[in-house]
TORPA-416044 format. One line per field, with one value per residue (C-alpha): residue number from 1; residue in one letter; x, y, z. Coordinates in Angstrom, 2 decimals. Each point is the difference from the previous one (the first is absolute). Example, Ala and Ser with C-alpha at 12.3 -4.5 7.8 and 13.67 -1.06 7.14 Angstrom:
<pts>
n = c(1,2)
res = c(A,S)
px = c(12.30,1.37)
py = c(-4.50,3.44)
pz = c(7.80,-0.66)
</pts>
This chain:
<pts>
n = c(1,2,3,4,5,6,7,8,9,10,11,12,13,14,15,16,17,18,19,20,21,22,23,24,25,26,27,28,29,30,31,32,33,34,35,36,37,38,39,40,41,42,43,44,45,46,47,48,49,50,51,52,53,54,55,56,57,58,59,60,61,62,63,64,65,66,67,68,69,70,71,72,73,74,75,76,77,78,79,80,81,82,83,84,85,86,87,88,89,90,91,92,93,94,95,96,97,98,99,100,101,102,103,104,105,106,107,108,109,110,111,112,113,114,115,116,117,118,119,120,121,122,123,124,125,126,127,128,129,130,131,132,133,134,135,136,137,138,139,140,141,142,143,144,145,146,147,148,149,150,151,152,153,154,155,156,157,158,159,160,161,162,163,164,165,166,167,168,169,170,171,172,173,174,175,176,177,178,179,180,181,182,183,184,185,186,187,188,189,190,191,192,193,194,195,196,197,198,199,200,201,202,203,204,205,206,207,208,209,210,211,212,213,214,215,216,217,218,219,220,221,222,223,224,225,226,227,228,229,230,231,232,233,234,235,236,237,238,239,240,241,242,243,244,245,246,247,248,249,250,251,252,253,254,255,256,257,258,259,260,261,262,263,264,265,266,267,268,269,270,271,272,273,274,275,276,277,278,279,280,281,282,283,284,285,286,287,288,289,290,291,292,293,294,295,296,297,298,299,300,301,302,303,304,305,306,307,308,309,310,311,312,313,314,315,316,317,318,319,320,321,322,323,324,325,326,327,328,329,330,331,332,333,334,335,336,337,338,339,340,341,342,343,344,345,346,347,348,349,350,351,352,353,354,355,356,357,358,359,360,361,362,363,364,365,366,367,368,369,370,371,372,373,374,375,376,377,378,379,380,381,382,383,384,385,386,387,388,389,390,391,392,393,394,395,396,397,398,399,400,401,402,403,404,405,406,407,408,409,410,411,412,413,414,415,416,417,418,419,420,421,422,423,424,425,426,427,428,429,430,431,432,433,434,435,436,437,438,439,440,441,442,443,444,445,446,447,448,449,450,451,452,453,454,455,456,457,458,459,460,461,462,463,464,465,466)
res = c(M,T,T,D,I,A,F,P,I,S,T,T,D,L,R,S,L,R,G,R,D,D,G,V,V,L,T,P,D,D,P,G,Y,L,A,E,V,G,T,W,N,S,A,V,R,I,R,P,A,V,V,V,G,A,R,T,A,D,D,V,V,R,A,V,R,W,A,A,D,R,N,L,P,V,G,V,H,A,T,G,H,S,A,V,P,N,A,E,G,G,V,L,I,T,T,R,R,M,T,G,V,T,V,D,P,T,A,A,I,A,T,V,S,A,G,A,R,V,R,D,I,V,S,A,A,A,P,L,G,L,A,T,V,Q,G,S,S,A,S,V,G,A,V,G,F,T,T,G,G,G,L,G,P,L,S,R,T,Y,G,L,A,S,D,L,V,R,S,V,D,I,V,T,A,D,G,R,L,R,T,V,D,G,D,R,D,P,D,L,F,W,A,I,R,G,G,K,G,N,F,G,V,V,T,S,F,R,T,G,L,F,P,L,T,R,V,Y,G,G,A,L,F,Y,D,G,V,H,A,R,E,V,L,Q,G,Y,R,G,W,V,A,E,H,S,D,A,T,S,S,S,V,A,L,L,R,L,P,P,D,P,H,L,P,E,S,I,R,G,R,F,V,V,S,V,R,M,T,H,V,G,P,A,E,Q,G,A,R,I,V,G,P,A,R,A,F,A,P,T,L,I,D,S,M,V,E,I,P,V,T,E,I,D,L,V,H,Q,D,P,P,G,P,L,P,V,H,E,R,G,M,L,L,A,G,L,D,E,Q,A,V,D,A,L,L,G,Q,A,A,M,S,P,Q,Y,P,A,V,I,V,E,I,R,R,L,G,G,A,I,A,H,P,A,G,D,P,G,S,V,P,G,R,R,A,P,F,L,V,F,A,M,A,P,D,V,P,P,L,T,D,I,G,P,L,T,V,Q,A,L,F,D,A,L,R,P,W,R,A,H,G,T,F,L,N,F,L,G,R,S,F,R,P,E,D,V,R,A,A,W,P,A,A,E,R,A,R,M,L,R,L,K,S,V,Y,D,P,G,N,R,F,R,V,G,H,A,L,L,S,A,A,H)
px = c(-24.00,-2.85,0.44,-2.09,-1.33,-3.79,-1.22,-3.32,-0.25,-2.24,0.67,-2.34,2.04,3.22,-1.37,-1.03,3.48,1.65,-2.40,0.86,3.75,2.75,2.56,0.43,-2.58,0.81,-1.40,1.81,-0.96,1.28,3.33,2.31,-1.47,3.04,2.41,-2.25,-0.06,3.57,2.20,3.75,-0.09,-0.84,-0.60,-3.19,-3.08,-2.65,-3.36,-2.67,-3.31,0.56,2.99,-0.22,3.11,-0.68,1.18,-1.38,-1.38,-3.35,0.46,0.81,-3.14,-2.15,1.67,-0.52,-3.60,-0.75,1.66,-1.92,-3.31,0.69,1.48,3.34,3.38,2.56,3.77,2.48,3.68,2.44,3.08,-1.19,3.21,-2.08,-2.73,-1.67,-2.48,-3.29,-1.75,-2.16,-3.49,0.82,0.72,3.55,1.02,3.30,1.52,3.18,-1.28,-0.14,3.63,0.24,2.40,0.39,2.38,-0.37,3.58,-0.86,-2.02,2.14,-3.07,-0.78,-3.56,-0.17,-2.51,-1.10,1.88,3.32,3.09,2.39,2.59,-2.50,0.21,3.84,0.26,-2.28,1.70,3.63,0.47,-1.34,2.54,-2.62,-0.59,-2.37,0.14,0.18,0.16,2.94,-1.50,-1.54,-2.22,-2.77,-3.39,0.28,-3.56,0.53,3.47,-1.04,-3.24,1.78,2.54,2.70,3.40,3.12,3.75,-0.74,-2.51,2.34,0.53,-3.21,-2.58,-2.44,-1.44,-3.50,1.35,0.56,-3.58,-1.87,-3.41,-1.75,-2.78,-2.04,-3.12,-1.82,-2.61,-2.80,1.42,1.15,3.25,1.45,3.10,1.22,2.76,0.74,-3.01,-2.52,-0.79,2.95,-0.76,-0.22,3.19,1.71,-1.35,0.89,3.58,0.85,-3.34,0.59,-3.25,-2.37,-1.78,-0.40,1.80,2.56,0.01,2.87,1.94,2.21,3.35,2.83,3.33,3.41,3.13,2.47,1.91,2.70,0.66,2.90,-0.93,0.34,0.74,2.87,-0.12,1.93,0.21,-2.64,2.57,0.45,-3.76,0.35,2.84,-1.83,-3.30,1.64,2.08,-3.08,-1.77,2.61,0.62,-3.64,-0.21,2.37,-2.01,-1.85,-3.39,1.94,0.93,-2.36,1.24,-0.82,1.83,-1.18,0.81,-0.30,0.29,0.48,-0.74,2.63,-1.46,2.54,-1.30,1.31,3.68,2.20,1.30,-3.41,-1.69,-1.52,1.41,-1.38,0.93,-0.65,-0.71,0.05,-1.88,0.14,-1.22,1.30,-1.25,2.83,3.54,1.60,3.13,-2.26,-1.78,3.37,1.14,-3.15,0.37,3.53,-0.61,-2.31,2.61,2.10,-2.80,1.59,1.64,-2.34,-0.82,-1.72,0.10,-2.40,-0.17,0.23,-1.90,-3.07,-2.75,-3.34,-1.51,2.37,-0.93,-1.28,3.68,0.35,-2.26,-0.01,-3.35,-1.05,-2.11,-2.66,-2.64,0.98,-1.79,0.98,-1.04,0.82,-0.65,1.37,0.13,1.01,2.69,0.26,3.77,3.00,2.23,2.80,-2.61,-2.32,2.79,0.73,-3.70,-0.14,3.10,-1.21,-2.77,1.33,3.58,-0.78,1.26,0.01,-3.22,-1.71,-2.29,1.15,-1.46,0.82,0.12,0.37,0.29,-0.88,1.20,-3.12,-0.02,0.78,-2.85,-1.90,-0.47,-0.22,-2.04,-0.62,-3.74,-2.89,1.42,-3.08,-0.99,3.17,0.52,3.26,2.17,1.77,1.67,3.72,0.21,-1.85,0.69,-1.26,0.19,-0.72,0.02,-0.66,-3.48,0.73,0.08,1.64,0.25,-3.74,-0.40,3.49,0.25,-2.75,1.10,3.61,-1.38,-2.19,2.83,2.12,-2.84,-0.63,3.63,-0.07,-3.33,1.79,1.10,-3.25,-1.41,-3.77,-1.46,0.64,0.20,-2.64,2.34,1.97,-2.96,0.65,-2.69,-1.31,-3.55,-2.01,-1.98,1.35,3.54,-0.66,-1.63,2.76,2.45,-1.37,0.09,-3.36,-0.81,0.93,-1.70,-3.26,0.35,0.52,-3.07,-2.28,1.08,-0.68,-3.59,-0.34,1.54,-0.76,-2.85,-0.88,3.69,0.08,3.92,0.94,2.28,3.75,1.31,-3.48,-0.95,-3.26,-1.00,-3.04,-2.06,0.03)
py = c(-0.09,2.38,3.66,2.61,1.49,1.11,-2.28,1.24,-2.13,-2.81,-3.54,0.34,3.05,-1.92,-2.94,2.24,1.33,-3.58,-1.32,2.72,0.19,-2.14,1.35,-0.41,1.52,-0.01,1.53,0.60,-3.52,-1.88,-1.92,2.04,3.31,1.50,-1.06,1.48,3.28,-0.03,2.96,0.76,2.23,-2.51,2.78,0.87,-2.13,0.10,-1.28,0.04,-1.59,-2.00,-0.70,-1.03,-1.64,0.83,-2.24,1.94,3.55,-1.48,-0.94,3.73,1.17,-2.36,0.96,3.62,-0.27,-2.35,2.68,2.87,-1.93,-0.04,3.36,-1.31,1.66,-1.67,-0.12,-1.89,-1.25,-2.41,-0.05,2.43,2.14,3.17,-1.42,2.11,-1.27,1.36,-2.90,-0.72,-1.18,0.15,-2.23,-0.61,-1.23,-1.65,-0.40,-2.00,-2.88,2.22,-0.02,-0.22,2.26,-0.06,2.11,1.10,0.46,1.97,2.58,-0.20,-0.13,-2.43,-0.95,-0.47,-1.88,1.54,-2.28,-0.01,1.33,2.41,-2.87,-1.94,2.82,0.22,-3.79,0.05,3.02,-0.61,-3.03,2.28,2.85,2.10,1.36,1.91,2.48,-1.90,1.17,-0.59,-3.60,-1.70,-2.10,2.62,-0.45,1.61,1.71,1.59,1.03,1.53,1.69,1.65,1.46,-2.48,1.42,-2.10,-0.05,0.76,2.79,2.93,-1.46,-1.53,1.67,-1.61,-3.31,1.78,2.03,-3.04,-1.37,-0.06,-1.27,-1.53,-2.50,1.06,-1.05,3.23,0.35,-0.85,-3.45,0.81,-1.18,2.84,0.35,3.57,1.88,3.44,-0.21,-2.10,1.57,2.19,1.77,-3.36,-1.07,3.07,-0.65,-3.66,0.74,1.52,-0.56,-3.82,-1.78,3.06,-0.56,-3.80,-3.36,-0.25,-3.47,0.55,2.67,0.57,1.59,1.27,-1.63,1.26,-1.66,-0.45,-3.14,1.33,2.85,1.08,0.12,-1.11,1.41,1.62,-0.45,2.20,0.06,2.17,2.16,1.55,0.66,3.73,-0.08,-2.54,2.00,3.26,-1.59,-1.67,3.41,1.31,-3.25,-0.45,3.57,-0.89,-3.13,-0.30,-1.79,-3.24,-0.25,-0.78,-0.13,0.10,0.07,-1.78,-0.20,-3.40,-1.34,-3.66,-2.91,-2.56,-2.34,-2.82,0.18,3.59,0.44,0.18,3.52,1.55,-2.47,1.64,3.44,3.48,0.36,2.45,-1.41,1.88,-1.94,0.71,-1.32,1.48,-0.75,-0.02,-1.56,-1.60,2.13,3.11,-1.21,-0.68,3.54,1.45,-1.89,0.94,3.09,-2.01,-2.40,2.86,1.25,-2.26,-3.50,-2.56,-3.16,-1.54,0.92,-2.04,2.36,-2.10,-0.57,-2.07,-1.48,1.95,-3.32,0.85,3.51,-1.19,-0.23,3.81,0.44,-3.43,0.62,-2.55,-2.76,0.00,-0.28,2.36,1.91,3.58,3.61,1.93,3.36,2.36,3.69,2.23,2.45,3.47,-0.11,-1.60,2.78,-0.19,0.95,-2.76,-2.60,1.11,-0.17,-3.51,-1.08,1.50,-2.59,-2.91,-0.17,-0.68,-2.37,-3.87,0.10,1.64,-2.31,-1.72,2.57,0.14,3.42,0.37,3.16,-0.56,2.36,0.80,2.33,-0.96,-1.89,-0.13,3.77,0.32,-3.05,-0.52,0.15,-0.07,-0.46,-1.16,1.24,-0.91,3.03,1.74,-1.30,3.35,-0.42,-0.50,-2.55,-2.53,-1.21,-3.32,-1.42,-3.47,-1.14,-3.51,-0.40,-2.68,0.21,1.78,2.40,0.08,3.39,1.40,-0.70,2.27,2.73,-0.01,0.16,2.84,1.77,-0.34,1.41,2.82,0.90,0.17,1.86,3.29,-1.73,-1.92,0.23,-0.15,-3.25,-3.69,-3.07,-2.28,-3.00,1.95,0.85,-3.06,-0.47,3.61,-1.06,2.80,1.47,3.62,-1.35,-1.70,3.12,2.14,-1.79,2.18,3.81,1.66,-0.18,-3.65,-1.04,1.75,-2.09,-3.16,0.52,0.89,-3.16,-2.03,1.39,-0.97,-3.49,-1.06,2.16,-2.43,0.10,-3.76,0.04,1.36,-2.81,0.80,3.56,1.47,3.36,0.01,-1.40,-2.31,3.07,1.34)
pz = c(48.78,0.88,-0.03,1.65,-3.26,0.05,-2.83,-1.41,-3.08,-0.23,-0.80,-3.04,-1.21,0.28,-1.82,-2.83,-0.38,0.27,-2.41,-2.71,0.55,-1.17,2.41,3.66,2.41,3.63,3.21,3.26,1.36,-3.09,-0.06,-2.29,0.81,1.84,-2.73,-2.73,1.63,1.09,-1.13,-0.57,2.92,2.74,2.42,-2.00,0.62,-2.62,1.20,-2.71,0.49,-3.21,-2.06,-3.61,-1.58,-3.62,-2.73,-3.03,-0.85,0.15,3.62,0.75,-1.84,1.91,3.34,-0.59,-1.14,3.12,2.33,-1.75,0.52,3.65,0.33,1.18,-0.51,-2.29,0.09,-1.91,0.37,-1.41,2.21,2.65,-0.09,0.53,2.10,2.66,2.51,-1.07,-1.62,2.97,-0.95,-3.83,-2.83,-0.83,-3.48,-0.16,-3.40,0.70,-2.07,-3.18,-0.84,-3.81,-1.95,-3.71,-2.17,-3.51,-1.02,-3.29,1.78,3.30,2.04,2.95,0.94,3.92,2.01,3.21,2.44,-1.82,1.71,-1.62,-0.16,-2.25,-2.55,0.32,-0.55,-3.01,-1.69,0.74,-2.55,-2.67,0.87,1.57,3.38,2.26,2.88,3.33,3.46,2.45,0.27,-2.98,2.51,0.28,-1.75,-3.47,0.19,3.38,-0.80,-3.35,1.02,3.04,-2.17,-0.54,1.06,-0.56,-0.65,-3.77,0.40,-0.73,-3.38,-0.96,2.40,2.45,-0.69,-0.29,-2.96,-2.16,0.45,-3.45,1.25,3.09,0.32,3.19,1.73,1.08,2.76,-2.39,-0.57,-3.55,-1.37,-2.04,-2.05,0.41,-1.67,-1.54,-2.20,2.02,3.32,-0.02,3.24,1.89,-1.65,1.24,3.71,0.14,-0.67,3.49,1.76,0.78,0.80,0.37,-3.19,-0.38,-0.24,-2.74,-1.57,-2.44,-1.58,-3.08,0.49,-2.32,0.24,-1.23,-1.34,2.91,1.16,2.27,2.29,2.23,3.59,3.51,3.41,2.03,3.79,2.54,3.66,1.62,1.56,-3.52,-0.45,-0.26,-2.45,-2.20,0.09,-0.82,-2.76,-1.36,-0.29,-2.35,-1.77,-1.27,-1.16,-2.82,-1.13,-3.31,-0.30,-0.70,3.69,2.85,3.63,3.72,3.30,3.10,3.67,1.33,3.60,-0.74,2.29,0.97,-2.69,-1.05,-3.59,-0.30,-1.03,2.98,-0.83,0.50,2.24,3.12,-0.88,-0.89,-3.56,-2.95,-3.48,-3.35,-2.74,-3.65,-3.33,-3.39,-3.29,-2.28,-0.61,3.13,-0.43,0.15,3.01,1.83,-0.83,1.49,3.29,0.39,2.14,2.19,0.81,1.45,2.43,2.66,0.39,-1.27,1.83,-3.09,-3.69,-2.13,-3.04,-3.14,-3.19,0.62,-2.28,0.65,1.62,2.95,0.75,3.35,1.05,-0.04,3.08,1.41,1.61,2.62,-1.58,2.77,1.21,2.69,2.68,-0.68,0.36,-3.13,-1.60,-2.67,-0.59,-2.95,0.49,-1.90,0.52,1.89,1.13,2.72,2.76,-1.14,0.32,3.52,0.87,-1.34,1.82,3.20,-0.04,-1.80,1.26,3.66,2.59,-0.33,2.03,-2.84,-2.00,-3.07,-2.24,-3.66,-1.44,-3.74,-2.34,-3.66,-2.58,-2.28,-3.05,-3.56,-1.69,3.20,-0.12,-3.75,-1.32,-3.62,-0.78,2.49,3.43,1.74,3.64,1.81,2.34,0.96,-2.80,-0.29,3.46,-0.21,2.82,2.01,3.60,1.05,3.62,1.18,3.72,1.33,1.43,2.71,3.74,1.68,-2.94,-0.96,1.49,-0.42,-3.74,-1.12,2.24,-1.30,-3.55,0.95,1.71,-3.21,-2.22,2.44,-0.17,-3.83,-0.20,-1.05,-3.22,-0.70,-3.52,-0.73,-0.95,0.68,-2.15,1.37,-0.01,2.74,2.33,2.11,2.46,-0.33,-1.40,1.33,-3.05,0.85,-0.05,-3.47,-1.48,1.29,-2.37,-2.91,-0.42,-0.07,-3.81,-0.23,3.12,-1.25,-3.22,1.88,2.21,-3.02,-1.76,3.29,-0.03,-3.64,-0.06,3.75,1.09,2.95,1.26,-0.45,-0.27,3.30,1.30,-0.11,-0.69,-0.49,-1.22,1.97,3.35,0.58,1.05,-3.58)
</pts>
């Protein structure tokens, strides 16, 4: 299939890349190109001039050097969960073939290759009685999840995934493969853990694990008519939680999908999700007040192995065409709940938007050791919205999400986790994620490690004009 990409690269140039690279090298006219550049969010089209499917760190080094010699921008993805459509004319390095994970059980450290998914870490660690911080779904790419912050159902207890990283192997703009940590290039190590792909291509990283085999968790579902009672009850309930308990509450307008339980199929529902690190009987006592918010349609709260934490949120497996976005909140008072419900609890004609409020705090706000560059971690709540990006909702979905965020603007906290920026890839939006001092530090380090702004694909700090 031929695309309309302007293709300025000569056959000789391509031959030189293909001749030196052990991976897959494709251009828009090659079979397999569209599959190679495909993303989890199928509404996002990534259209680079060249895509390199790397198999090794050496493939990444060669691709970066090749792009640098031709003054081409470079981007990277494994699963494309946080992909944005700004790879036009550049070189995209896909790492999905680099999936190895090894675990040192004595040191409780996992070495994770660039294309591994979080579930690969979970699967390797669990038989040894160890666990990692995963997101609401373990299907995401481990590097993107971690370098964008890494928020999940265990984060109030163990922090963000980025907090556990011990060292990173990264190919920087000069084509050099570096190992960075708190002693070697500590400024770069700080910037990577929160700055995603702005400083290079991560080929592997080492992350700490913790002893954990089972948690108490699941979800409660209520009819949407009880949305206000549930949200107001949730506010008071989470204020009493220790760092051992992580939770969220979501408003869901579900489709009439036969795969969904009949009790919630095709309905507007509210769901409270919880994960507790501790004895099952303790978790059951904690969830007790939430069971009294309103009559429950489904109650799945039980003790589960860490390998089944995906069941808490039950995210759609995808790929899906969606418009998504997140925003940090400085608080969640009664007026904020009413503002949210004024937008999210509308008529059945309202698009099937998912709105979730996640409780932050705990180890997220007070990490042990160097926290990296993740911005906004002191905010107490995060609100996330997702709308379908399919006709006839292509235009309506973004408008409804924007209306929700406009309504919640009085409670907005400064900063944004890059993993929740959605398709907001304008450099000014990315830079606004950090307060002034941290933003200045990020830009200074960008000038040191990527003076030519090679890495400007994805959620980029600088535009092509810089």
